[in-house]
C-alpha positions as CSV (number, residue, x, y, z in Angstrom):
1,M,-3.0,8.1,-16.2
2,H,-1.4,4.8,-14.9
3,A,-3.1,2.4,-12.5
4,V,-1.7,1.2,-9.2
5,S,-3.1,-1.2,-6.7
6,S,-2.4,-0.7,-3.0
7,L,-3.0,-2.8,0.1
8,V,-4.4,-1.6,3.4
9,C,-3.4,-4.1,6.1
10,I,-4.4,-3.1,9.7
11,H,-3.4,-5.1,12.7
12,A,-3.9,-4.1,16.3
13,G,-4.7,-0.5,15.3
14,K,-1.5,-0.2,13.2
15,I,-1.3,0.0,9.4
16,L,1.4,-1.7,7.3
17,L,3.7,0.7,5.4
18,V,6.8,0.0,3.3
19,Q,9.7,1.9,2.0
20,S,11.3,1.3,-1.4
21,N,15.0,1.6,-2.3
22,K,13.8,4.0,-5.0
23,S,12.2,6.6,-2.7
24,D,12.4,8.0,0.9
25,H,8.6,8.1,1.1
26,W,6.6,5.5,3.2
27,I,3.8,4.1,1.1
28,L,1.2,1.4,1.3
29,P,2.4,-1.9,-0.2
30,G,1.4,-2.5,-3.8
31,G,2.5,-1.5,-7.3
32,K,1.5,-0.7,-10.8
33,C,-0.9,-2.7,-12.9
34,E,0.7,-4.3,-16.0
35,E,-1.0,-3.9,-19.3
36,G,-4.1,-6.0,-19.4
37,E,-3.9,-6.8,-15.7
38,E,-6.8,-6.2,-13.4
39,P,-6.1,-4.2,-10.2
40,M,-6.7,-7.2,-7.9
41,E,-4.4,-9.4,-10.0
42,A,-1.7,-6.7,-9.8
43,L,-2.1,-6.5,-6.0
44,I,-1.8,-10.2,-5.5
45,R,1.4,-10.3,-7.7
46,E,2.9,-7.2,-6.1
47,V,2.3,-8.4,-2.5
48,Q,3.9,-11.8,-3.3
49,E,6.9,-10.1,-4.9
50,K,7.5,-7.4,-2.4
51,L,6.5,-9.0,0.9
52,S,8.4,-12.3,0.8
53,G,5.6,-14.4,-0.8
54,A,3.0,-13.3,1.7
55,R,-0.6,-13.8,0.4
56,L,-3.8,-11.8,0.8
57,V,-6.5,-13.2,3.1
58,S,-10.0,-12.2,2.0
59,P,-9.2,-9.0,0.2
60,E,-12.0,-6.5,-0.4
61,Y,-12.1,-3.4,-2.6
62,Y,-12.1,-0.2,-0.4
63,T,-11.8,2.9,-2.6
64,M,-10.1,4.6,-5.5
65,V,-7.9,7.7,-5.3
66,D,-6.5,9.8,-8.1
67,G,-3.3,11.9,-7.6
68,V,0.3,12.2,-8.6
69,S,2.9,9.5,-7.8
70,P,5.7,10.6,-5.5
71,R,8.6,9.2,-7.5
72,Q,7.7,9.6,-11.1
73,R,5.3,12.6,-10.7
74,K,2.8,10.9,-13.0
75,S,-1.0,11.1,-12.8
76,T,-2.0,7.9,-11.0
77,R,-5.2,6.1,-10.2
78,V,-4.8,4.0,-7.0
79,Y,-7.2,1.1,-6.4
80,V,-7.2,0.4,-2.7
81,Y,-8.0,-3.0,-1.1
82,I,-8.2,-4.0,2.5
83,S,-6.9,-7.4,3.5
84,E,-5.1,-9.4,6.1
85,L,-1.8,-11.1,5.2
86,S,-0.5,-14.5,5.7
87,P,2.1,-15.2,6.9
88,A,2.2,-12.5,9.6
89,D,6.0,-12.8,10.0
90,M,6.8,-11.5,6.5
91,F,9.9,-9.6,5.5
92,P,10.8,-7.2,2.7
93,S,11.9,-8.4,-0.7
94,A,12.4,-7.0,-4.2
95,E,12.9,-3.2,-3.9
96,I,11.3,-2.9,-0.5
97,V,14.0,-2.1,2.1
98,Q,11.8,-1.5,5.2
99,I,8.5,-2.6,6.7
100,L,6.8,-0.6,9.4
101,W,3.6,-1.0,11.4
102,A,2.4,2.4,12.5
103,T,-0.6,4.0,14.2
104,Y,-2.3,6.9,12.5
105,D,-0.7,9.3,14.9
106,E,2.8,7.8,14.3
107,T,2.3,8.4,10.5
108,N,2.4,12.1,11.2
109,Q,6.1,11.8,12.0
110,L,6.8,9.9,8.7
111,K,7.5,11.2,5.2
112,L,4.4,9.9,3.4
113,S,3.4,10.3,-0.3
114,D,0.4,12.6,-0.8
115,L,-1.6,9.6,-2.1
116,S,-0.8,7.5,0.9
117,M,-1.7,10.3,3.3
118,E,-5.1,10.8,1.5
119,I,-5.8,7.1,1.8
120,L,-4.9,7.1,5.5
121,N,-7.1,10.1,6.1
122,R,-10.0,8.3,4.5
123,L,-9.4,5.3,6.6
124,R,-9.4,7.5,9.7
125,S,-12.6,9.2,8.8
126,D,-14.2,5.9,8.0
127,G,-13.3,4.5,11.4
128,Y,-10.6,2.0,10.3
129,L,-7.8,3.8,12.1
């Protein structure tokens, strides 16, 4: 099982989603943990790489979800953190081609990975969305 860190960033009732040039799924920002890298370290690195050097503001651990990655179809453990981002006017970089802020209801119209949908459903039931 490989480890991935994902970011939940909610602003004005909308959650930040990204789309990679490697998949047509919308996902939460983040990426895989390198060998010997803690999940929080991976999240900081991935956010800086993929969201134009944006940085996390007061990140907090939220939950862990096990499932199958949409692209590689590998068993995956996702460490999920909630944080704001600075700067707010970020843009995609690395393999990210699109950024989207969507309400929970709007995500029903998107092609989301199963892992992302499970996380969104938890956020909804916990009152975040």
